[in-house]
C-alpha positions as CSV (number, residue, x, y, z in Angstrom):
1,P,0.2,0.0,-0.3
2,H,0.9,3.5,-0.4
3,A,0.6,5.8,2.7
4,V,-0.1,9.8,2.6
5,S,0.6,12.3,5.4
6,L,-1.7,14.6,6.9
7,S,-1.0,17.1,9.3
8,G,-2.2,19.9,10.7
9,F,-2.1,22.6,13.6
10,A,-5.1,23.3,15.8
11,D,-5.1,26.6,18.1
12,G,-7.4,28.3,19.6
13,P,-7.4,31.6,21.5
14,G,-4.6,32.5,23.9
15,L,-3.8,35.5,26.3
16,A,-0.8,36.4,27.8
17,L,0.6,38.6,30.7
18,G,3.0,40.5,29.2
19,N,4.9,41.8,32.9
20,S,4.6,38.5,35.1
21,T,2.4,38.1,37.4
22,Q,3.4,40.7,39.9
23,L,3.1,44.7,40.2
24,D,5.5,45.2,43.0
25,F,5.3,49.4,44.0
26,G,8.1,48.7,46.6
27,T,7.7,51.1,49.7
28,L,6.3,54.7,50.3
29,A,5.4,56.7,52.7
30,V,1.4,56.7,54.0
31,G,-0.6,58.8,51.9
32,A,2.2,59.0,49.2
33,P,0.3,58.1,45.7
34,S,3.0,55.9,43.7
35,A,5.0,55.8,40.0
36,N,2.5,54.2,37.6
37,L,2.9,50.5,37.0
38,T,1.9,48.5,33.8
39,Q,0.3,45.1,33.0
40,T,-0.1,44.2,29.5
41,L,-2.8,41.7,28.4
42,T,-1.5,40.0,25.0
43,S,-3.8,38.0,22.4
44,T,-1.5,35.2,22.2
45,G,-3.7,32.6,19.9
46,V,-4.7,32.5,16.2
47,T,-8.4,33.8,17.1
48,D,-9.7,36.7,18.5
49,V,-9.9,35.8,22.4
50,L,-12.7,37.2,24.5
51,V,-12.0,39.1,27.6
52,Q,-14.5,38.8,29.5
53,S,-13.9,40.2,33.2
54,I,-11.3,42.2,34.8
55,D,-11.3,42.1,38.5
56,P,-11.3,45.8,39.8
57,P,-8.3,46.2,42.3
58,V,-8.9,46.8,46.3
59,A,-7.8,49.8,47.8
60,P,-5.0,51.0,48.2
61,F,-4.2,49.8,44.7
62,E,-6.7,51.5,41.9
63,R,-6.7,51.4,38.1
64,V,-5.8,54.8,36.4
65,G,-5.3,54.4,33.1
66,G,-4.3,51.5,30.1
67,D,-5.9,51.3,27.0
68,C,-8.0,48.2,27.5
69,P,-11.8,48.8,27.4
70,T,-14.2,47.7,29.3
71,P,-15.2,44.0,29.2
72,P,-16.4,42.2,27.4
73,F,-13.8,43.2,24.6
74,A,-11.9,40.8,22.2
75,L,-8.4,41.3,21.6
76,P,-7.1,39.9,18.0
77,P,-4.6,37.4,17.8
78,D,-1.0,39.3,18.4
79,V,-2.9,42.4,19.3
80,A,-1.8,44.0,23.2
81,C,-3.7,46.6,25.1
82,T,-2.8,47.8,28.7
83,L,-4.1,48.2,32.2
84,I,-2.1,50.9,34.4
85,Y,-2.4,51.2,38.5
86,R,-1.7,53.6,41.3
87,F,-0.9,52.3,45.0
88,T,-1.4,54.9,47.7
89,P,-0.8,53.1,51.0
90,Q,-3.3,54.5,54.1
91,T,-1.6,52.5,56.6
92,L,1.9,51.0,58.0
93,G,2.8,47.6,56.6
94,A,2.3,45.2,53.6
95,A,-0.5,45.8,51.6
96,A,-1.4,43.0,48.5
97,A,-4.6,42.3,45.4
98,T,-4.9,40.0,43.4
99,V,-6.4,41.2,39.7
100,A,-8.0,38.2,38.5
101,V,-8.6,38.5,33.7
102,S,-11.2,36.2,32.8
103,S,-11.5,35.3,28.8
104,D,-12.5,32.2,26.8
105,A,-8.8,31.4,26.6
106,T,-7.5,28.0,28.4
107,P,-6.9,28.6,31.3
108,A,-9.7,30.6,31.5
109,I,-8.5,32.7,34.2
110,A,-5.3,34.9,34.1
111,A,-4.2,36.6,37.6
112,F,-1.6,38.3,38.7
113,D,-0.8,40.2,42.4
114,L,-0.3,44.2,43.2
115,L,1.9,44.5,45.9
116,G,3.5,47.4,47.9
117,T,4.3,48.5,51.7
118,G,3.2,51.7,53.6
119,A,5.4,53.4,55.6
120,E,6.6,56.6,57.5
121,P,9.6,58.3,57.9
122,A,9.8,59.1,61.9
123,L,12.4,62.0,63.6
124,L,14.1,60.6,66.1
125,I,15.9,64.3,68.1
126,G,19.0,62.8,69.9
127,N,20.4,65.0,72.8
128,H,16.9,66.3,73.9
129,P,17.1,68.5,76.0
130,L,20.5,69.5,75.4
131,D,21.6,70.8,78.4
132,L,24.6,73.4,78.1
133,G,25.9,73.3,81.5
134,G,26.5,76.2,83.8
135,A,29.2,79.6,82.9
136,A,29.7,82.6,84.7
137,V,27.7,85.7,84.1
138,G,29.2,86.9,80.4
139,Q,31.0,83.6,79.6
140,A,31.1,81.0,77.0
141,S,29.7,77.5,77.6
142,P,31.4,74.5,75.3
143,I,29.4,73.9,72.1
144,K,27.2,70.6,72.2
145,S,25.4,69.1,69.7
146,A,21.7,67.5,69.1
147,T,20.7,65.4,66.6
148,L,18.0,65.0,64.0
149,G,17.7,61.3,62.5
150,N,15.4,59.4,60.5
151,V,14.6,56.0,62.2
152,G,11.8,55.3,60.1
153,N,12.0,53.5,56.8
154,V,11.1,56.0,54.2
155,A,12.3,59.4,53.4
156,L,11.8,62.6,55.9
157,T,11.8,66.1,54.7
158,V,12.7,69.0,57.7
159,Q,10.7,71.5,56.5
160,T,12.1,74.6,59.6
161,I,13.9,74.2,63.0
162,G,13.3,77.0,65.3
163,S,16.4,79.8,65.7
164,A,18.2,79.7,68.7
165,S,18.0,82.9,70.6
166,A,19.8,84.5,73.5
167,P,21.3,83.4,76.0
168,F,21.3,80.7,73.3
169,E,22.5,80.6,69.7
170,R,23.8,77.9,67.1
171,T,26.7,77.3,66.0
172,G,27.0,75.3,63.3
173,G,26.6,71.2,63.1
174,S,26.1,69.2,59.9
175,C,22.1,69.9,59.3
176,A,21.7,72.0,55.9
177,T,19.8,75.2,55.5
178,P,15.6,73.7,56.3
179,P,13.9,72.4,54.6
180,F,16.4,69.1,53.7
181,V,15.9,65.2,53.8
182,L,17.3,63.0,55.7
183,A,17.5,59.0,53.9
184,P,16.1,56.1,56.2
185,G,19.0,55.9,58.7
186,A,20.5,59.5,58.4
187,S,21.2,62.0,60.9
188,C,23.0,65.4,61.3
189,T,23.9,67.1,63.6
190,L,22.8,71.1,65.5
191,D,25.8,72.4,67.9
192,Y,24.5,75.3,70.2
193,R,26.2,77.2,72.8
194,F,24.7,79.0,75.8
195,T,26.6,82.3,77.3
196,A,25.2,83.4,80.6
197,A,23.2,86.5,80.5
198,A,22.5,86.3,84.6
199,L,22.3,83.9,87.5
200,G,20.0,81.1,87.0
201,G,19.0,78.5,85.0
202,A,17.6,79.4,81.4
203,Q,15.6,77.3,78.4
204,Q,14.3,77.4,75.8
205,D,12.1,75.3,73.3
206,L,12.6,75.4,69.4
207,A,10.1,73.3,67.3
208,V,11.5,71.4,64.2
209,E,9.3,71.1,62.0
210,S,8.8,67.4,59.5
211,D,6.3,65.2,57.5
212,A,7.1,62.8,60.2
213,P,4.0,61.4,62.6
214,G,3.7,64.0,65.8
215,S,5.4,67.1,63.9
216,P,6.4,69.4,65.2
217,H,9.0,68.2,67.8
218,L,10.6,70.0,70.2
219,L,14.4,70.9,71.1
220,T,15.3,71.6,74.3
221,L,17.8,73.7,74.4
222,L,19.2,74.1,78.8
223,G,22.2,76.5,80.4
224,K,22.5,78.1,83.9
225,G,24.2,80.9,85.0
226,T,26.3,80.2,87.6
227,L,28.2,81.8,90.6
228,S,31.0,80.8,92.6
229,L,31.3,82.5,95.5
230,L,33.5,81.8,98.4
231,A,33.0,83.6,102.1
232,V,35.2,83.6,105.2
233,A,34.1,85.0,108.7
234,P,35.4,86.8,109.8
235,L,37.3,87.9,107.4
236,L,39.9,89.4,110.2
237,Q,40.1,87.8,113.0
238,D,41.0,90.0,115.7
239,F,42.6,87.7,119.0
240,G,42.1,91.3,121.4
241,T,44.8,91.9,123.7
242,I,45.7,88.7,126.2
243,A,48.5,88.0,128.6
244,V,52.1,86.5,127.2
245,S,51.7,82.7,127.3
246,Q,48.0,82.5,127.1
247,T,46.5,81.1,124.5
248,A,43.1,82.4,122.9
249,D,40.8,80.3,119.9
250,A,38.5,80.9,117.4
251,S,37.3,79.4,114.8
252,L,36.8,80.3,111.0
253,T,34.7,79.4,108.3
254,L,34.3,79.2,104.5
255,E,31.2,78.8,103.2
256,S,30.6,78.3,99.2
257,T,27.8,80.9,98.7
258,G,26.8,80.9,95.3
259,N,24.7,78.6,92.4
260,S,27.4,76.4,91.9
261,A,30.0,74.2,93.1
262,L,33.4,76.3,94.5
263,T,37.0,73.9,94.7
264,V,39.7,75.9,97.5
265,Q,42.9,74.6,96.0
266,S,44.8,75.4,98.8
267,I,44.8,77.5,102.7
268,G,48.5,78.6,103.6
269,A,49.7,78.3,107.1
270,A,49.4,81.1,109.8
271,A,52.8,82.7,110.9
272,A,53.6,82.6,114.9
273,P,52.6,83.2,117.3
274,F,49.0,82.3,115.5
275,G,48.1,78.7,114.8
276,L,45.4,76.8,112.0
277,A,44.8,73.3,112.9
278,L,42.2,70.7,110.6
279,G,38.9,70.9,111.8
280,S,35.8,69.7,110.0
281,C,37.2,71.0,106.6
282,P,39.5,68.6,104.8
283,P,42.9,69.0,103.9
284,A,43.2,70.6,100.7
285,P,42.0,70.7,97.8
286,F,38.4,70.0,98.2
287,V,35.2,71.2,96.9
288,L,32.5,73.4,98.6
289,D,28.8,72.6,97.4
290,P,26.6,75.7,97.0
291,G,25.2,76.3,101.2
292,Q,28.1,74.1,102.2
293,S,30.5,75.3,104.8
294,C,33.5,74.0,106.9
295,T,35.4,75.7,109.7
296,I,39.3,75.6,110.8
297,P,40.2,76.4,114.3
298,A,42.5,78.7,115.1
299,S,44.7,80.1,117.9
300,F,47.2,82.9,119.1
301,A,49.8,82.2,121.9
302,P,52.1,85.2,122.0
303,T,55.4,84.6,123.2
304,A,56.1,88.3,123.7
305,K,54.5,91.7,124.4
306,G,53.3,93.4,120.6
307,L,50.7,93.7,118.1
308,F,50.8,90.9,115.4
309,D,49.3,90.6,112.3
310,A,49.6,87.3,109.9
311,T,47.8,87.2,106.4
312,V,46.6,83.1,105.6
313,P,46.7,83.0,101.8
314,V,43.3,81.1,100.7
315,A,43.4,79.7,96.9
316,H,40.0,78.9,95.2
317,L,38.8,78.7,91.9
318,G,35.7,81.0,93.1
319,D,34.4,83.7,90.4
320,V,34.4,85.8,93.7
321,G,35.9,86.0,97.1
322,P,38.3,86.6,99.6
323,V,41.9,85.5,98.8
324,A,43.2,85.9,102.1
325,I,42.6,85.9,105.8
326,S,43.9,88.3,108.3
327,L,44.7,87.7,111.7
328,R,45.5,90.0,113.9
329,G,46.4,89.7,118.2
């Protein structure tokens, strides 16, 4: 027998997704719309494919365009149309939606996912409150730094930073002039100084406005005008007139009467016939806190007739106060 070969190709409608099965919008700030992403439907068969339905996405996703008409519609072979979507997160965290496209192709359902994550910037102010410490009136404190950091997972825009005014001043730092942007994990510094204009504490609150939740945030500056003051009582210790070979005793008081600690570096020796002994004052150097005092016993024991005077030097780090104690007898 002779054989005749017969051949043929049978195919119906077909539908393919042009951009995989996922459209991932990435991480976006809550309330910020994403860039548009496009999905393509392509007719891959040898006959028209009938697209019967396209599921509308659920919020926070939305279809914003494309040239695919409203179903039902037919796509001729090798013809494509587009679907354009956008993501606007309303809450923190991951979001997902599935879009199913029904047709008379095999398989009857072609589905793809819309993915995205809602995030937000978070402003952290380091070294808040910023305590610049104490300074004598008219003197400046050392410069210290506060830090602005973005601890969120999207970019943060710092819109304004309140201006410091006397007795505080900003002296520099790495933060740019607002508005500026801090990437996730990034930070910058603000340098400040305090120049005491009066005794006592000073405070200033600076508002930092940004697109982070809770804005404006406060940066508090603290400083203190200080005075370390040494008081000696009596400043002149007069033992009066006593008989030769007799001894007169007295007590000298050292007190810190300012609003900051005072360091007594040394107390000199008293020349004979005067004498000083250890009392409640410890051996120098020592520190007297504000309002704290101590005593030094003093004596006068003349061995000859006459008027005797002596000066006892007192070295200290106070802003004001005597540098010597006078003894007489």
